[in-house]
C-alpha positions in Angstrom: 11.9 -13.9 48.8 10.6 -11.3 46.9 10.5 -8.0 48.3 7.0 -6.6 49.2 8.2 -3.2 48.1 9.1 -4.3 44.3 5.3 -5.9 44.4 3.3 -3.1 45.7 5.1 -0.1 44.1 4.0 -0.7 40.5 0.3 -1.5 42.0 0.2 1.8 43.7 1.5 3.7 40.9 -1.2 2.3 39.0 -3.8 3.4 41.3 -2.9 6.8 41.8 -4.7 8.3 39.3 -8.0 6.9 40.3 -7.2 7.7 43.8 -6.7 11.6 42.9 -10.0 11.4 40.7 -12.0 9.9 44.2 -10.5 12.5 46.8 -10.6 15.7 44.2 -13.8 17.6 43.8 -15.0 17.6 40.4 -15.8 21.5 40.8 -14.0 23.9 43.3 -16.3 24.6 46.2 -17.3 28.3 46.4 -15.3 30.5 49.0 -17.4 31.4 51.6 -18.0 35.7 51.6 -15.6 36.9 54.1 -17.4 37.8 57.3 -16.9 41.2 58.7 -15.1 41.6 62.3 -17.9 42.7 64.6 -17.0 46.1 66.3 -15.7 45.5 69.9 -18.4 46.0 72.5 -15.9 48.3 74.3 -13.4 50.1 72.0 -10.6 50.9 74.7 -8.8 53.0 72.0 -4.7 53.0 71.8 -2.8 50.4 74.0 0.6 51.2 75.3 2.7 50.0 78.3 3.7 52.6 80.9 7.2 51.7 82.4 8.2 53.0 85.8 12.1 54.0 85.1 14.7 55.0 87.6 16.5 56.9 84.9 14.4 58.4 82.2 17.7 59.6 80.2 19.1 55.9 80.4 15.7 54.1 79.5 15.3 56.6 76.4 18.6 55.8 75.0 18.0 52.2 75.7 14.8 52.3 73.7 16.1 54.3 71.2 18.6 51.4 70.5 15.2 49.4 69.6 14.3 51.5 67.2 11.7 53.7 69.4 11.5 57.6 68.9 9.9 60.2 70.7 6.1 60.6 70.4 5.0 62.9 72.8 6.0 64.0 76.3 8.7 66.3 78.4 11.8 64.8 80.1 11.3 68.3 82.2 8.0 66.6 83.4 9.8 63.2 83.7 8.0 61.3 81.1 8.3 60.3 77.5 5.9 58.6 75.1 8.1 56.5 72.8 6.8 54.8 69.3 8.1 52.0 67.1 5.7 51.2 64.2 2.4 50.8 66.1 3.8 49.9 69.3 4.0 52.8 72.1 5.5 52.7 75.2 5.6 55.5 77.7 8.6 56.1 80.1 7.8 57.5 83.6 10.3 58.6 86.3 9.2 58.9 89.6 5.5 59.0 88.9 4.4 55.5 90.0 5.7 52.4 91.3 5.0 49.7 89.0 4.5 49.1 85.3 0.8 49.9 84.0 -1.1 48.8 80.9 -2.7 51.9 79.4 -5.6 52.3 77.1 -6.4 55.8 75.9 -10.1 55.7 74.5 -10.6 58.0 71.8 -7.2 57.9 70.3 -5.1 55.7 67.7 -1.3 54.4 68.4 -0.3 57.8 67.0 -2.1 60.1 69.6 -4.7 61.1 66.9 -8.3 61.3 67.6 -10.2 58.0 66.5 -13.8 57.5 66.0 -16.3 55.9 67.1 -14.8 55.3 70.8 -16.1 54.3 74.0 -16.4 57.1 76.7 -14.5 56.0 79.6 -17.8 57.0 81.9 -19.4 54.2 79.8 -16.5 51.7 80.2 -16.6 52.1 83.8 -20.4 51.8 83.9 -20.1 48.5 81.7 -17.4 47.1 83.7 -19.1 47.8 87.0 -22.0 45.6 85.3 -19.6 42.9 84.7 -18.4 42.8 88.3 -15.2 44.8 87.7 -14.9 47.6 90.7 -12.4 50.1 89.6 -9.3 50.6 91.9 -9.4 54.3 91.5 -12.9 55.2 90.1 -13.4 58.5 88.0 -13.4 61.6 89.8 -16.9 62.6 90.8 -16.7 66.0 89.1 -15.6 63.8 85.7 -18.4 62.2 86.0 -20.7 64.9 84.5 -20.5 65.2 80.9 -17.7 64.3 78.5 -14.3 65.3 77.9 -10.8 64.1 79.7 -11.1 61.3 82.6 -9.4 58.3 83.8 -10.0 55.3 85.9 -7.7 52.3 87.0 -8.7 48.5 87.3 -6.9 45.7 88.4 -6.6 42.4 86.5 -7.0 39.0 88.7 -3.1 39.2 89.1 -3.0 42.8 90.4 -1.5 44.3 87.5 -3.1 47.7 87.1 -4.8 48.8 84.0 -5.1 52.8 83.4 -8.0 53.9 80.9 -7.2 57.5 80.4 -9.1 59.3 78.0 -7.8 62.9 76.8 -10.8 64.2 74.8 
């Protein structure tokens, strides 16, 4: 009995040019124009993770080994802000119990002013419209006007999210 591989191989090879012509377009299709990404409805600003640490110096040294360098903060006040590329973490000793996700409206990842941004007061109002009540709302005196203010919300799993505007 003759192997089917031997019989089919020459027949398939003979068909390859015809198959290629049938399945490849004669003219390349035009590429669609890139669509610009829409601006976020809520520009939350720079993101960082605020870590509750037991020993600031030990944590600083650990994260230095991962390539983090000091961006801001004061060890005498028990906090440091560290950066590695665009990644920012805050180390806080004795300031809060659990780690916190932090957004800084009006700042970029270098702690520099960023425009446009959504004021934290507008964020609080928008979140309320969406059914998200703050765990710690903006202080009443800070609701007037603009400038620094902060609020805290919790996600469905109880993770705290700080919206901390400095400008």
